[in-house]
DSSP file (Angstrom, degrees, kcal/mol; ACC not computed):
  #  RESIDUE AA STRUCTURE BP1 BP2  ACC     N-H-->O    O-->H-N    N-H-->O    O-->H-N    TCO  KAPPA ALPHA  PHI   PSI    X-CA   Y-CA   Z-CA
    1    1 A M              0   0    0      0, 0.0     2,-0.1     0, 0.0     0, 0.0   0.000 360.0 360.0 360.0 139.3   13.2  102.7 -118.4
    2    2 A E     >  -     0   0    0      1,-0.1     4,-3.0     4,-0.0     5,-0.2  -0.395 360.0-118.8 -60.3 141.4   15.3  103.6 -121.4
    3    3 A K  H  > S+     0   0    0      1,-0.2     4,-2.8     2,-0.2     5,-0.2   0.892 111.0  45.5 -56.1 -47.8   17.4  106.6 -120.6
    4    4 A I  H  > S+     0   0    0      2,-0.2     4,-2.6     1,-0.2    -1,-0.2   0.917 114.2  49.5 -63.7 -42.8   16.0  109.0 -123.2
    5    5 A F  H  > S+     0   0    0      2,-0.2     4,-2.5     1,-0.2    -2,-0.2   0.919 112.9  47.6 -61.6 -43.7   12.4  108.0 -122.3
    6    6 A E  H  X S+     0   0    0     -4,-3.0     4,-2.8     2,-0.2     5,-0.2   0.917 111.4  50.3 -63.1 -43.7   13.2  108.5 -118.6
    7    7 A Q  H  X S+     0   0    0     -4,-2.8     4,-2.5    -5,-0.2    -2,-0.2   0.913 110.9  49.9 -61.1 -42.3   14.8  111.9 -119.3
    8    8 A N  H  X S+     0   0    0     -4,-2.6     4,-2.8     2,-0.2    -2,-0.2   0.939 112.9  45.9 -61.7 -47.7   11.7  112.9 -121.3
    9    9 A L  H  X S+     0   0    0     -4,-2.5     4,-2.2     2,-0.2     5,-0.2   0.944 113.7  48.0 -62.3 -47.9    9.3  111.9 -118.6
   10   10 A L  H  X S+     0   0    0     -4,-2.8     4,-2.9     1,-0.2     5,-0.3   0.914 114.1  47.1 -59.8 -42.1   11.3  113.5 -115.8
   11   11 A Y  H  X S+     0   0    0     -4,-2.5     4,-2.6    -5,-0.2     5,-0.3   0.901 108.6  55.0 -67.7 -39.4   11.6  116.7 -117.8
   12   12 A D  H  < S+     0   0    0     -4,-2.8    -1,-0.2    -5,-0.2    -2,-0.2   0.893 118.0  35.7 -59.0 -39.3    7.9  116.7 -118.7
   13   13 A F  H  < S+     0   0    0     -4,-2.2    -2,-0.2    -5,-0.2    -1,-0.2   0.868 137.0  15.2 -82.4 -38.2    7.0  116.5 -115.0
   14   14 A Y  H >< S+     0   0    0     -4,-2.9     3,-2.2    -5,-0.2     4,-0.3   0.409  88.8 104.7-122.4   0.9    9.7  118.7 -113.5
   15   15 A G  G >< S+     0   0    0     -4,-2.6     3,-1.9    -5,-0.3    -3,-0.1   0.805  74.8  64.8 -57.7 -32.9   11.3  120.7 -116.3
   16   16 A E  G 3  S+     0   0    0     -5,-0.3    -1,-0.3     1,-0.3    -2,-0.1   0.659  92.9  64.6 -65.4 -14.3    9.6  123.9 -115.3
   17   17 A L  G <  S+     0   0    0     -3,-2.2    -1,-0.3     2,-0.1    -2,-0.2   0.552  87.7  86.2 -86.4  -7.7   11.6  123.8 -112.0
   18   18 A L  S <  S-     0   0    0     -3,-1.9    39,-0.0    -4,-0.3    -3,-0.0  -0.484  92.5 -97.0 -83.4 161.7   14.9  124.2 -113.9
   19   19 A T     >  -     0   0    0     -2,-0.1     4,-2.8     1,-0.1     5,-0.2  -0.370  36.6-107.9 -70.4 159.2   16.2  127.7 -114.7
   20   20 A P  H  > S+     0   0    0      0, 0.0     4,-2.5     0, 0.0     5,-0.2   0.886 121.9  52.2 -55.5 -39.3   15.5  128.9 -118.3
   21   21 A H  H  > S+     0   0    0      2,-0.2     4,-2.1     1,-0.2     5,-0.2   0.929 111.2  45.8 -64.0 -45.4   19.1  128.4 -119.2
   22   22 A Q  H  > S+     0   0    0      1,-0.2     4,-2.7     2,-0.2     5,-0.3   0.911 112.4  52.1 -62.4 -42.5   19.1  124.8 -117.9
   23   23 A Q  H  X S+     0   0    0     -4,-2.8     4,-2.9     1,-0.2     5,-0.2   0.935 108.8  49.8 -58.6 -48.2   15.8  124.2 -119.7
   24   24 A H  H  X S+     0   0    0     -4,-2.5     4,-2.1     1,-0.2    -1,-0.2   0.928 115.6  41.3 -60.2 -47.9   17.1  125.5 -123.0
   25   25 A I  H  X S+     0   0    0     -4,-2.1     4,-2.1     2,-0.2    -1,-0.2   0.907 115.6  50.2 -68.5 -41.6   20.3  123.4 -122.9
   26   26 A Y  H  X S+     0   0    0     -4,-2.7     4,-3.2    -5,-0.2     5,-0.5   0.911 111.2  49.2 -63.7 -42.8   18.5  120.3 -121.6
   27   27 A E  H  X>S+     0   0    0     -4,-2.9     5,-2.5    -5,-0.3     4,-1.4   0.917 109.9  51.4 -62.9 -42.9   15.8  120.5 -124.4
   28   28 A D  H  <5S+     0   0    0     -4,-2.1     6,-2.9    -5,-0.2    -1,-0.2   0.907 116.8  40.6 -60.7 -39.8   18.5  120.9 -127.0
   29   29 A A  H  <5S+     0   0    0     -4,-2.1    -2,-0.2     4,-0.2    -1,-0.2   0.933 129.0  25.8 -75.1 -46.1   20.3  117.8 -125.8
   30   30 A V  H  <5S+     0   0    0     -4,-3.2    -3,-0.2    -5,-0.2    -2,-0.2   0.924 133.4  26.7 -88.9 -48.5   17.3  115.6 -125.0
   31   31 A Y  T  <5S+     0   0    0     -4,-1.4    -3,-0.2    -5,-0.5    -4,-0.1   0.890 129.0  38.0 -85.0 -41.4   14.4  116.8 -127.3
   32   32 A N  S   <S-     0   0    0     -5,-2.5    -4,-0.2     2,-0.1    -3,-0.2   0.500  95.8-136.2 -91.6  -3.8   16.4  118.3 -130.2
   33   33 A D        +     0   0    0     -6,-0.4     2,-0.2     1,-0.2    -4,-0.2   0.834  42.6 165.1  53.7  37.7   19.1  115.6 -130.1
   34   34 A M        -     0   0    0     -6,-2.9    -1,-0.2    -7,-0.2    -2,-0.1  -0.579  37.4-113.6 -82.2 148.0   21.8  118.1 -130.6
   35   35 A S     >  -     0   0    0     -2,-0.2     4,-2.3     1,-0.1     5,-0.2  -0.344  24.9-111.1 -74.5 161.5   25.4  117.1 -129.8
   36   36 A L  H  > S+     0   0    0      1,-0.2     4,-2.9     2,-0.2     5,-0.2   0.898 120.2  53.0 -58.7 -40.5   27.3  118.6 -126.9
   37   37 A S  H  > S+     0   0    0      2,-0.2     4,-2.5     1,-0.2    -1,-0.2   0.905 108.3  49.4 -62.9 -42.8   29.6  120.4 -129.4
   38   38 A E  H  > S+     0   0    0      2,-0.2     4,-2.4     1,-0.2    -1,-0.2   0.923 113.8  45.3 -62.9 -44.5   26.6  121.9 -131.2
   39   39 A I  H  X S+     0   0    0     -4,-2.3     4,-2.7     2,-0.2     5,-0.2   0.925 112.3  51.9 -65.0 -44.3   25.0  123.1 -128.0
   40   40 A A  H  X>S+     0   0    0     -4,-2.9     5,-1.8    -5,-0.2     4,-1.5   0.916 111.6  46.8 -58.9 -44.4   28.4  124.5 -126.8
   41   41 A E  H  <5S+     0   0    0     -4,-2.5    -1,-0.2     1,-0.2    -2,-0.2   0.924 114.1  47.3 -63.9 -44.6   28.9  126.4 -130.0
   42   42 A E  H  <5S+     0   0    0     -4,-2.4    -2,-0.2     1,-0.2    -1,-0.2   0.872 119.4  39.2 -64.3 -38.0   25.4  127.8 -129.9
   43   43 A Q  H  <5S-     0   0    0     -4,-2.7    -1,-0.2    -5,-0.2    -2,-0.2   0.589 105.8-123.2 -90.3 -12.3   25.6  128.8 -126.2
   44   44 A G  T  <5S+     0   0    0     -4,-1.5     2,-0.3     1,-0.3    -3,-0.2   0.832  73.6 112.2  72.0  31.6   29.2  130.0 -126.3
   45   45 A I  S   <S-     0   0    0     -5,-1.8    -1,-0.3    -6,-0.2    -2,-0.1  -0.801  73.0 -83.0-127.0 172.6   30.3  127.7 -123.6
   46   46 A S     >  -     0   0    0     -2,-0.3     4,-1.9     1,-0.1     5,-0.1  -0.350  31.1-119.9 -76.1 157.2   32.7  124.6 -123.5
   47   47 A R  H  > S+     0   0    0      1,-0.2     4,-2.5     2,-0.2     5,-0.1   0.894 118.2  53.1 -58.5 -41.5   31.6  121.1 -124.5
   48   48 A Q  H  > S+     0   0    0      1,-0.2     4,-2.7     2,-0.2    -1,-0.2   0.863 105.1  54.8 -63.2 -36.7   32.5  120.1 -120.9
   49   49 A G  H  > S+     0   0    0      2,-0.2     4,-2.1     1,-0.2    -1,-0.2   0.901 109.2  47.0 -63.3 -41.7   30.3  122.8 -119.5
   50   50 A V  H  X S+     0   0    0     -4,-1.9     4,-2.5     2,-0.2     5,-0.2   0.937 112.3  50.4 -64.7 -47.1   27.3  121.5 -121.5
   51   51 A H  H  X S+     0   0    0     -4,-2.5     4,-2.3     1,-0.2    -2,-0.2   0.927 112.0  47.0 -56.8 -47.8   28.1  118.0 -120.4
   52   52 A D  H  X S+     0   0    0     -4,-2.7     4,-2.5     1,-0.2    -1,-0.2   0.879 111.2  51.5 -62.3 -40.2   28.3  119.0 -116.7
   53   53 A L  H  X S+     0   0    0     -4,-2.1     4,-2.6     2,-0.2    -1,-0.2   0.907 110.2  48.6 -65.3 -42.2   25.0  121.0 -117.0
   54   54 A I  H  X S+     0   0    0     -4,-2.5     4,-2.6     2,-0.2    -2,-0.2   0.920 112.6  47.9 -63.7 -44.3   23.1  118.1 -118.5
   55   55 A K  H  X S+     0   0    0     -4,-2.3     4,-2.2    -5,-0.2    -2,-0.2   0.907 112.0  50.2 -62.0 -41.8   24.4  115.8 -115.8
   56   56 A R  H  X S+     0   0    0     -4,-2.5     4,-2.5     2,-0.2    -2,-0.2   0.916 110.7  49.4 -62.8 -43.6   23.5  118.3 -113.1
   57   57 A C  H  X S+     0   0    0     -4,-2.6     4,-3.0     2,-0.2     5,-0.3   0.917 108.3  53.6 -62.5 -43.6   20.0  118.7 -114.6
   58   58 A D  H  X S+     0   0    0     -4,-2.6     4,-2.5     1,-0.2    -1,-0.2   0.931 111.2  46.2 -55.8 -45.8   19.6  114.9 -114.7
   59   59 A K  H  X S+     0   0    0     -4,-2.2     4,-2.3     2,-0.2    -2,-0.2   0.908 112.2  50.4 -64.9 -41.9   20.4  114.7 -111.0
   60   60 A I  H  X S+     0   0    0     -4,-2.5     4,-2.1     2,-0.2    -2,-0.2   0.944 113.1  45.6 -61.0 -48.2   18.1  117.6 -110.2
   61   61 A L  H  X S+     0   0    0     -4,-3.0     4,-2.1     1,-0.2    -2,-0.2   0.898 113.5  48.9 -64.2 -41.5   15.2  116.0 -112.0
   62   62 A Q  H  X S+     0   0    0     -4,-2.5     4,-2.4    -5,-0.3    -1,-0.2   0.857 108.5  54.9 -66.3 -34.4   15.9  112.6 -110.5
   63   63 A N  H  X S+     0   0    0     -4,-2.3     4,-1.2     2,-0.2    -2,-0.2   0.912 107.0  49.7 -65.3 -41.9   16.0  114.2 -107.0
   64   64 A Y  H  X S+     0   0    0     -4,-2.1     4,-2.9     1,-0.2     3,-0.4   0.926 111.8  49.3 -60.5 -43.3   12.6  115.7 -107.6
   65   65 A E  H  X S+     0   0    0     -4,-2.1     4,-2.2     1,-0.2    -2,-0.2   0.899 106.2  55.4 -64.5 -39.6   11.3  112.3 -108.6
   66   66 A S  H  < S+     0   0    0     -4,-2.4    -1,-0.2     1,-0.2    -2,-0.2   0.781 117.8  36.6 -65.3 -24.4   12.8  110.6 -105.6
   67   67 A K  H  < S+     0   0    0     -4,-1.2    -2,-0.2    -3,-0.4    -1,-0.2   0.827 130.7  26.6 -93.5 -37.3   10.9  113.1 -103.3
   68   68 A L  H  < S-     0   0    0     -4,-2.9    -3,-0.2    -5,-0.2    -2,-0.2   0.755  77.5-155.0-103.3 -28.2    7.6  113.5 -105.2
   69   69 A H     X  +     0   0    0     -4,-2.2     4,-2.3    -5,-0.4     5,-0.2   0.767  41.9 143.1  59.4  29.8    7.2  110.2 -107.2
   70   70 A L  H  > S+     0   0    0      2,-0.2     4,-2.4     1,-0.2     5,-0.1   0.909  71.0  46.5 -67.7 -41.6    5.0  111.8 -109.8
   71   71 A V  H  > S+     0   0    0      2,-0.2     4,-2.8     1,-0.2     5,-0.2   0.928 112.6  50.7 -65.7 -43.9    6.4  109.8 -112.7
   72   72 A E  H  > S+     0   0    0      1,-0.2     4,-2.1     2,-0.2    -2,-0.2   0.923 112.8  45.8 -58.9 -45.2    6.1  106.6 -110.7
   73   73 A R  H  X S+     0   0    0     -4,-2.3     4,-2.4     2,-0.2    -1,-0.2   0.892 112.0  52.2 -65.8 -39.5    2.5  107.4 -109.9
   74   74 A F  H  X S+     0   0    0     -4,-2.4     4,-2.3     2,-0.2    -2,-0.2   0.926 110.1  47.6 -61.2 -46.4    1.8  108.3 -113.5
   75   75 A M  H  X S+     0   0    0     -4,-2.8     4,-2.0     1,-0.2    -1,-0.2   0.880 111.2  51.5 -65.0 -38.0    3.3  105.0 -114.8
   76   76 A G  H  X S+     0   0    0     -4,-2.1     4,-2.0    -5,-0.2    -1,-0.2   0.906 109.6  50.2 -63.1 -41.5    1.2  103.1 -112.2
   77   77 A A  H  X S+     0   0    0     -4,-2.4     4,-2.3     1,-0.2    -2,-0.2   0.898 107.8  53.3 -63.6 -40.7   -1.9  104.8 -113.3
   78   78 A K  H  X S+     0   0    0     -4,-2.3     4,-2.4     1,-0.2    -1,-0.2   0.904 108.3  50.4 -60.7 -41.6   -1.2  104.0 -116.9
   79   79 A E  H  X S+     0   0    0     -4,-2.0     4,-2.2     1,-0.2    -1,-0.2   0.901 110.6  49.0 -64.0 -40.7   -0.8  100.3 -116.1
   80   80 A K  H  X S+     0   0    0     -4,-2.0     4,-2.3     2,-0.2    -1,-0.2   0.888 110.7  50.2 -66.3 -38.3   -4.1  100.4 -114.2
   81   81 A I  H  X S+     0   0    0     -4,-2.3     4,-2.6     2,-0.2    -2,-0.2   0.901 109.0  52.1 -66.6 -40.0   -5.8  102.1 -117.1
   82   82 A R  H  X S+     0   0    0     -4,-2.4     4,-2.4     2,-0.2    -2,-0.2   0.915 109.6  49.7 -60.5 -41.8   -4.4   99.5 -119.5
   83   83 A E  H  X S+     0   0    0     -4,-2.2     4,-2.5     2,-0.2    -2,-0.2   0.902 109.7  50.7 -64.7 -40.0   -5.8   96.7 -117.3
   84   84 A I  H  X S+     0   0    0     -4,-2.3     4,-1.4     2,-0.2    -2,-0.2   0.922 109.5  51.0 -60.7 -44.2   -9.2   98.4 -117.3
   85   85 A E  H  < S+     0   0    0     -4,-2.6     4,-0.4     1,-0.2     3,-0.3   0.912 111.0  48.4 -60.2 -42.7   -9.1   98.6 -121.1
   86   86 A T  H >< S+     0   0    0     -4,-2.4     3,-1.2     1,-0.2    -1,-0.2   0.911 109.1  53.1 -63.4 -42.3   -8.2   94.9 -121.2
   87   87 A L  H 3< S+     0   0    0     -4,-2.5    -1,-0.2     1,-0.2    -2,-0.2   0.754 107.8  51.9 -66.6 -23.5  -11.1   94.0 -118.8
   88   88 A T  T 3< S+     0   0    0     -4,-1.4    -1,-0.2    -3,-0.3    -2,-0.2   0.466  80.7 115.9 -93.8  -0.6  -13.6   95.9 -121.0
   89   89 A Q    <   -     0   0    0     -3,-1.2     2,-0.4    -4,-0.4    -3,-0.0  -0.474  55.7-146.5 -70.1 140.0  -12.7   94.1 -124.3
   90   90 A V        -     0   0    0     -2,-0.2     2,-0.4     0, 0.0    15,-0.1  -0.878  12.6-121.7-110.8 137.4  -15.6   92.1 -125.7
   91   91 A T        -     0   0    0     -2,-0.4     2,-0.4    13,-0.1    17,-0.0  -0.644  29.2-141.2 -75.9 129.9  -15.2   88.9 -127.6
   92   92 A K        -     0   0    0     -2,-0.4     2,-0.4     1,-0.0    13,-0.0  -0.738   9.9-127.3 -95.0 140.0  -16.8   89.2 -131.1
   93   93 A L        -     0   0    0     -2,-0.4     2,-0.3     9,-0.0     5,-0.1  -0.678  26.3-169.3 -84.5 136.2  -18.7   86.3 -132.6
   94   94 A S        -     0   0    0     -2,-0.4     7,-0.2     3,-0.2     3,-0.1  -0.923  28.9-127.3-123.1 153.6  -17.6   85.2 -136.1
   95   95 A D  S >  S+     0   0    0     -2,-0.3     3,-1.0     1,-0.2     4,-0.2   0.867 105.6  57.2 -65.0 -37.4  -19.4   82.9 -138.5
   96   96 A A  T 3  S+     0   0    0      1,-0.3    -1,-0.2     2,-0.1     3,-0.2   0.875 122.2  23.0 -65.5 -38.8  -16.3   80.7 -139.0
   97   97 A N  T 3> S+     0   0    0      1,-0.1     4,-3.0    -3,-0.1     5,-0.3  -0.282  78.0 143.0-122.0  46.0  -15.8   79.9 -135.4
   98   98 A A  H <> S+     0   0    0     -3,-1.0     4,-2.5     1,-0.2     5,-0.2   0.878  72.0  48.4 -57.2 -43.6  -19.3   80.4 -134.0
   99   99 A E  H  > S+     0   0    0      2,-0.2     4,-2.1     1,-0.2    -1,-0.2   0.944 115.2  43.2 -66.0 -48.2  -19.2   77.5 -131.6
  100  100 A V  H  > S+     0   0    0      1,-0.2     4,-2.3     2,-0.2    -2,-0.2   0.922 116.4  48.7 -62.1 -43.3  -15.8   78.4 -130.1
  101  101 A D  H  X S+     0   0    0     -4,-3.0     4,-2.7     1,-0.2    -1,-0.2   0.859 107.7  54.8 -67.3 -34.4  -16.8   82.1 -130.0
  102  102 A R  H  X S+     0   0    0     -4,-2.5     4,-2.4    -5,-0.3    -1,-0.2   0.913 108.9  48.7 -63.3 -40.9  -20.1   81.2 -128.3
  103  103 A E  H  X S+     0   0    0     -4,-2.1     4,-2.3     2,-0.2    -2,-0.2   0.913 111.7  48.9 -64.2 -42.1  -18.2   79.4 -125.6
  104  104 A R  H  X S+     0   0    0     -4,-2.3     4,-2.9     1,-0.2    -2,-0.2   0.908 110.1  51.7 -61.8 -40.8  -15.9   82.3 -125.2
  105  105 A A  H  X S+     0   0    0     -4,-2.7     4,-2.8     2,-0.2    -2,-0.2   0.904 108.7  50.6 -63.7 -40.9  -18.8   84.7 -125.0
  106  106 A E  H  X S+     0   0    0     -4,-2.4     4,-2.4     2,-0.2    -1,-0.2   0.922 112.0  47.3 -62.2 -43.7  -20.4   82.5 -122.3
  107  107 A V  H  X S+     0   0    0     -4,-2.3     4,-2.0     2,-0.2    -2,-0.2   0.918 112.0  50.9 -61.6 -43.1  -17.2   82.6 -120.3
  108  108 A S  H  < S+     0   0    0     -4,-2.9    -2,-0.2     1,-0.2    -1,-0.2   0.912 111.4  47.3 -61.4 -42.5  -17.0   86.3 -120.8
  109  109 A E  H >< S+     0   0    0     -4,-2.8     3,-1.1     1,-0.2     4,-0.4   0.879 109.2  55.1 -66.2 -37.0  -20.6   86.7 -119.6
  110  110 A M  H 3< S+     0   0    0     -4,-2.4     3,-0.4     1,-0.2     4,-0.3   0.872 112.8  41.3 -64.1 -36.3  -19.9   84.5 -116.6
  111  111 A D  T 3X S+     0   0    0     -4,-2.0     4,-3.0     1,-0.2    -1,-0.2   0.268  82.1 102.3-100.4  15.9  -16.9   86.6 -115.5
  112  112 A I  H <> S+     0   0    0     -3,-1.1     4,-3.2     1,-0.2     5,-0.2   0.920  83.7  51.0 -60.4 -42.1  -18.5   90.0 -116.1
  113  113 A D  H  > S+     0   0    0     -3,-0.4     4,-2.3    -4,-0.4    -1,-0.2   0.912 111.6  47.2 -61.4 -41.5  -19.2   90.4 -112.4
  114  114 A V  H  > S+     0   0    0     -4,-0.3     4,-2.2     2,-0.2    -2,-0.2   0.924 113.8  48.2 -64.2 -45.1  -15.5   89.5 -111.7
  115  115 A R  H  X S+     0   0    0     -4,-3.0     4,-2.7     1,-0.2    -2,-0.2   0.931 111.7  49.1 -60.1 -47.1  -14.3   92.0 -114.3
  116  116 A M  H  X S+     0   0    0     -4,-3.2     4,-2.5     1,-0.2    -1,-0.2   0.890 109.7  51.9 -62.6 -39.5  -16.6   94.7 -113.0
  117  117 A Q  H  X S+     0   0    0     -4,-2.3     4,-2.2    -5,-0.2    -1,-0.2   0.921 110.9  47.7 -62.5 -43.1  -15.4   94.2 -109.5
  118  118 A R  H  X S+     0   0    0     -4,-2.2     4,-2.8     2,-0.2    -2,-0.2   0.900 110.3  52.3 -65.0 -40.3  -11.8   94.5 -110.6
  119  119 A I  H  X S+     0   0    0     -4,-2.7     4,-2.8     1,-0.2    -1,-0.2   0.920 109.7  49.4 -61.4 -43.1  -12.5   97.6 -112.6
  120  120 A R  H  X S+     0   0    0     -4,-2.5     4,-2.4     2,-0.2    -2,-0.2   0.910 110.9  50.1 -62.3 -41.1  -14.1   99.1 -109.5
  121  121 A E  H  X S+     0   0    0     -4,-2.2     4,-2.4     2,-0.2    -2,-0.2   0.938 112.6  46.4 -60.9 -47.8  -11.1   98.2 -107.5
  122  122 A L  H  X S+     0   0    0     -4,-2.8     4,-2.5     1,-0.2    -2,-0.2   0.906 111.7  50.8 -61.8 -42.9   -8.7   99.8 -110.0
  123  123 A A  H  X S+     0   0    0     -4,-2.8     4,-2.3     1,-0.2    -1,-0.2   0.902 110.2  50.6 -62.4 -41.1  -10.8  102.9 -110.3
  124  124 A G  H  X S+     0   0    0     -4,-2.4     4,-2.1     2,-0.2    -2,-0.2   0.907 109.9  49.8 -62.5 -42.4  -10.8  103.2 -106.5
  125  125 A E  H  X S+     0   0    0     -4,-2.4     4,-2.2     1,-0.2    -2,-0.2   0.910 110.5  50.4 -62.5 -42.2   -7.0  102.8 -106.4
  126  126 A L  H  X S+     0   0    0     -4,-2.5     4,-1.8     1,-0.2    -2,-0.2   0.904 109.7  50.6 -63.4 -40.4   -6.6  105.5 -109.1
  127  127 A M  H  < S+     0   0    0     -4,-2.3    -1,-0.2     1,-0.2    -2,-0.2   0.898 111.0  48.4 -65.2 -39.4   -8.9  107.9 -107.1
  128  128 A K  H  < S+     0   0    0     -4,-2.1    -1,-0.2     1,-0.2    -2,-0.2   0.888 111.2  50.7 -66.3 -39.5   -6.8  107.4 -104.0
  129  129 A E  H  <        0   0    0     -4,-2.2    -1,-0.2     1,-0.2    -2,-0.2   0.839 360.0 360.0 -70.5 -33.8   -3.5  107.9 -105.7
  130  130 A W     <        0   0    0     -4,-1.8    -1,-0.2    -5,-0.2    -2,-0.2   0.397 360.0 360.0-112.1 360.0   -4.5  111.2 -107.4
């Protein structure tokens, strides 16, 4: 995961567990894209203090994830939902390629049972995980 994306996800899931002071500084750094110097000036602390606090928050959030795995489970659920969406896509018939599309439609109809079984499996996995 890209670092900013990972920080955003971790904060979305666990940010409420940080102190209000940590939340404010972390949000300024990650969400508001403020520089360490800008945050330090606004908060009346040193640039190094801001840097250390952000690093500490990153470790705290990663520690929560290593114990609870909420982000990991969320990402797994998203992948399963994407697969379900793919399995439910229908081939459309067009006039230009009617024969090829008819063959695709026949194949699609033939594997509807297979698709439905996979969708049921994925739905069952999602229900067990959450």
